C-alpha positions in Angstrom: -19.8 -14.3 -13.7 -16.7 -12.2 -13.8 -14.7 -11.5 -10.8 -12.5 -8.4 -10.6 -9.0 -8.4 -9.3 -8.8 -8.2 -5.5 -5.8 -7.5 -3.3 -3.1 -8.0 -5.9 -4.7 -5.6 -8.3 -5.4 -2.8 -5.8 -3.0 0.0 -6.4 -3.3 0.8 -2.8 -1.4 -2.5 -2.1 1.5 -1.1 -4.1 1.5 2.6 -3.2 0.1 2.7 0.3 2.2 2.1 3.4 1.9 1.9 7.2 2.4 4.3 10.1 5.3 6.8 10.3 8.6 5.5 11.6 9.8 6.2 15.1 13.4 5.4 15.8 16.6 6.4 17.6 17.1 9.5 19.7 18.9 12.6 18.3 22.5 13.2 19.0 25.1 15.8 18.0 27.4 13.1 16.5 24.9 11.5 14.1 21.9 12.5 12.0 18.5 12.5 13.6 17.1 9.2 12.3 13.6 10.0 13.3 13.7 13.2 11.3 15.1 11.4 8.3 12.3 8.8 8.6 9.8 11.6 8.7 11.3 13.1 5.5 10.9 9.7 3.8 7.3 9.4 5.0 6.5 12.9 3.7 8.1 12.1 0.4 6.1 8.9 0.1 2.8 10.7 0.7 3.6 13.5 -1.7 4.2 10.9 -4.4 1.6 8.3 -3.4 -1.1 10.8 -2.5 -2.8 11.6 0.8 -6.2 10.2 1.8 -8.2 12.8 0.1 -6.2 12.5 -3.1 -6.4 8.7 -3.2 -10.1 8.8 -2.5 -10.6 11.3 -5.3 -8.8 9.2 -7.9 -10.8 6.1 -6.6 -14.1 8.0 -7.0 -13.2 9.2 -10.5 -12.3 5.6 -11.4 -15.6 4.4 -10.0 -17.6 6.6 -12.4 -15.3 5.7 -15.3 -15.4 1.9 -14.8 -18.8 1.2 -13.3 -20.4 3.9 -15.4 -18.7 2.5 -18.5 -19.9 -1.0 -17.7 -23.4 0.2 -17.0 -23.5 2.1 -20.3 -22.3 -0.9 -22.2 -25.0 -3.1 -20.6 -27.6 -0.5 -21.4 -26.5 -0.4 -25.0 -26.8 -4.1 -25.2 -30.3 -3.8 -23.6 -29.3 -5.9 -20.6 -30.1 -4.9 -17.0 -27.2 -4.1 -14.7 -26.9 -2.6 -11.3 -23.4 -1.1 -10.7 -21.6 -2.3 -7.6 -21.9 0.3 -4.8 -19.2 2.9 -4.2 -17.3 2.1 -1.0 -13.9 3.5 -0.6 -11.0 1.1 0.1 -9.5 3.9 2.3 -12.4 4.5 4.6 -10.7 2.6 7.5 -7.4 4.4 7.0 -6.2 7.5 8.7 -3.3 9.9 7.8 -1.0 8.1 10.2 -1.4 5.0 8.2 0.3 6.6 5.2 4.0 7.0 4.6 6.8 4.7 3.6 5.7 1.9 5.9 6.9 -1.6 6.3 5.5 -3.6 3.4 8.2 -2.9 0.8 10.8 -5.3 2.2 13.5 -2.7 2.0 16.2 -1.9 4.6 14.5 1.3 5.5 11.0 -0.2 6.2 9.4 1.1 9.4 10.7 -0.4 12.6 7.5 0.3 14.5 4.4 -0.4 12.3 4.8 -4.2 12.6 2.7 -5.2 9.5 -0.2 -2.7 10.2 -0.6 -2.0 6.5 -1.1 -5.7 5.7 -3.8 -5.9 8.4 -5.5 -2.8 7.1 -5.5 -4.2 3.5 -7.2 -7.4 4.6 -9.8 -5.5 6.7 -10.5 -3.1 3.8 -11.0 -5.9 1.3 -13.2 -7.9 3.7 -15.3 -4.7 4.1 -15.7 -4.3 0.4 -16.6 -7.9 -0.1 -19.3 -7.7 2.5 -20.7 -4.5 0.9 -20.8 -6.2 -2.5 -18.4 -3.6 -3.9 -16.0 -6.1 -5.6 -18.0 -8.7 -7.5 -20.2 -7.6 -10.4 -23.5 -9.5 -10.7 -25.9 -10.2 -13.5 -28.6 -12.7 -14.4 -27.1 -15.9 -15.7 -28.2 -15.2 -19.3 -26.5 -11.8 -19.1 -23.2 -12.9 -17.8 -21.5 -13.2 -21.2 -22.5 -9.7 -22.1 -21.3 -8.4 -18.7 -18.0 -10.2 -19.2 -17.6 -8.5 -22.5 -18.4 -5.1 -21.0 -16.0 -5.6 -18.2 -13.3 -6.7 -20.5 -13.2 -3.2 -22.0 -11.8 -2.2 -18.6 -9.4 -5.1 -18.4 -11.8 -6.8 -16.0 -10.6 -4.5 -13.2 -12.6 -3.1 -10.4 -12.8 0.6 -9.7 -10.4 0.2 -6.7 -7.7 -0.8 -9.1 -7.1 2.7 -10.3 -4.3 4.3 -12.2 -2.5 7.1 -10.3 -1.5 10.4 -11.8 1.3 10.2 -14.4 4.7 9.8 -12.8 3.6 8.2 -9.5 4.7 4.7 -10.4 8.1 5.9 -11.7 8.9 7.9 -8.6 7.1 5.7 -6.1 9.4 2.8 -6.0 12.4 5.0 -4.9 14.8 2.6 -6.7 17.3 5.3 -7.6 17.1 6.7 -4.1 17.5 3.5 -2.2 19.7 1.3 -4.5 23.0 3.1 -3.6 22.1 3.1 0.1 21.1 -0.6 0.3 24.3 -1.5 -1.6 26.6 0.6 0.5 29.3 -1.5 2.2 28.3 -0.2 5.7 24.7 -1.3 5.2 25.6 -4.6 3.6 27.9 -5.4 6.5 25.2 -4.4 9.0 22.7 -6.7 7.3 25.1 -9.6 7.2 23.9 -11.0 10.5 20.2 -10.8 9.7 19.5 -14.4 9.0 21.4 -15.7 12.0 19.7 -13.2 14.2 16.3 -14.2 12.9 17.1 -17.9 13.6 19.0 -17.7 16.9 17.0 -14.9 18.5 13.5 -15.4 17.1 13.4 -18.9 15.7 12.7 -17.9 12.1 14.5 -19.5 9.1 14.5 -16.7 6.5 16.1 -17.7 3.1 14.5 -14.7 1.5 13.3 -11.7 3.5 10.7 -10.5 1.0 9.1 -13.9 0.9 9.2 -14.2 4.6 7.5 -10.8 5.2 4.8 -11.3 2.6 3.9 -14.8 3.6 0.1 -14.9 4.1 -0.6 -15.0 7.9 -4.1 -13.5 8.0 -7.3 -14.8 6.4 -9.8 -12.1 5.7 -12.6 -14.6 5.9 -12.3 -14.2 9.6 -12.1 -10.5 9.7 -14.2 -9.1 12.5 -17.5 -7.4 11.7 -17.9 -3.8 12.9 -18.6 -3.7 16.6 -18.0 -7.5 17.0 -15.1 -9.1 18.8 -12.3 -10.6 16.8 -12.4 -14.4 16.3 -9.6 -16.7 17.6 -8.4 -17.3 14.0 -8.1 -13.6 13.3 -6.3 -12.9 16.6 -3.9 -15.8 15.9 -3.2 -14.2 12.5 -2.5 -10.8 14.1 -0.1 -12.3 16.6 1.7 -14.1 13.8 2.2 -10.9 11.8 3.2 -9.0 14.9 5.8 -11.6 15.9 7.3 -11.8 12.4 7.5 -8.1 11.9 8.9 -7.4 15.3 11.6 -10.0 14.7 12.4 -8.4 11.4 12.7 -4.9 12.9 14.9 -6.2 15.7 17.4 -8.0 13.4 17.3 -5.3 10.7 17.9 -2.4 13.1 21.7 -2.1 12.6 21.3 -2.0 8.8 18.3 0.4 9.1 20.3 2.8 11.2 23.2 2.7 8.8 20.9 3.2 5.8 19.0 6.1 7.4 22.2 7.8 8.2 23.1 7.8 4.5 19.6 8.8 3.5 19.8 12.0 5.6 21.9 13.6 2.9 20.5 11.8 -0.1 16.8 12.7 0.3 17.2 16.5 -0.2 19.5 15.8 -3.2 17.0 13.4 -4.7 14.2 15.9 -4.2 16.3 18.5 -6.0 17.1 16.2 -8.9 13.4 15.2 -9.3 11.9 18.6 -8.6 10.0 18.9 -11.9 8.7 15.3 -11.7 7.5 15.9 -8.2 5.8 19.1 -9.2 4.0 17.2 -12.0 2.9 14.4 -9.7 1.5 16.9 -7.1 -0.4 18.7 -9.9 -1.9 15.4 -11.0 -3.2 14.6 -7.5 -4.6 18.2 -7.1 -6.4 17.9 -10.4 -8.0 14.7 -9.4 -9.3 16.3 -6.2 -10.8 19.2 -8.1 -12.5 16.9 -10.6 -13.8 14.6 -7.9 -15.5 17.6 -6.2 -17.4 18.4 -9.3 -19.1 15.0 -9.0 -20.9 16.2 -5.9 
C-alpha cells in the first residue's frame, strides 16, 4: 500500500519554528536585542501563519486530498475509508511559533533548545497512532488506491501548500544574507567550532548537519498521560545538550547580527509591504473558507 510523506514532507517542518527568543538586557548604547527578536518572531508568524491559520489550510487540504482520493475510489467502485482528520498542530501553542531555532541561521533562538524538533516528532507519532498518515485498502484495491493517491503526488493532507508568497518570503534570504555576511558577524562566528570542541566536546564541521542530526526516535514517544521512556528521555537530553552548546558558542555572532537586524527589519517590511499584504490576505481567506466547512 502507499505511504504518504512524513516528516520531510510536512510544510510545518519548513515553516513552523520554536518559542520566541529571549536575550540580552536593554541598554541605551545598543539596540534592545529582545525587542528585535520579537520583531523577527512576529514577522515569521505573519508570513508562516498563526495556529488558527495553519489549521485552516490543513483542514481545507484534508477535504481536498482525502475527499479527492475517496471520490476516485468511489468512481472505480472500490471501498475506501479516508484517514481521520487529526491536526498536526494540536499539541502546539502560540508560543511555539516564531522564527525558532531549526533554521541553522545565526539568528536562531538562543533559548528554545530544539523544542520545535521535539514537537515535530511528538506530533508525527500522534498522527501515526491515530492512523492519520497511512492510507489503507484491501490488498486487491491497493493498485487503484495508489493511482488515486498519485493524483495528489502521493502526499498526505498534512503536507499542504501555504498561500501564495509564503515560501518566497518565509526563508528571509534577502533579509538575512547581508547580515550573516557582515564582517562583524563573520568575525564573531569565527571561534564557533573551537568553542564547540573545547567548551562542549562537539566536533562540528558543518553547523546545519550538526543541529539536524537525528537524536530522537518517535517510536519511543510517550503516550498521553504516560511517563517518558528512558530512550525518549535520552534523546531529549541529547537535543538539549547540543542546542544549548550551539546557543552558547553562537551568542557573540547572534548579538552582532541582531544589532544589525534592528534597522533592517523595518526596512525589509517596507520593501515587501505589498507581498506581506497579499500573504496575510491568503491566510485570512483560508480561515474564512475553513469556517464554512463547519
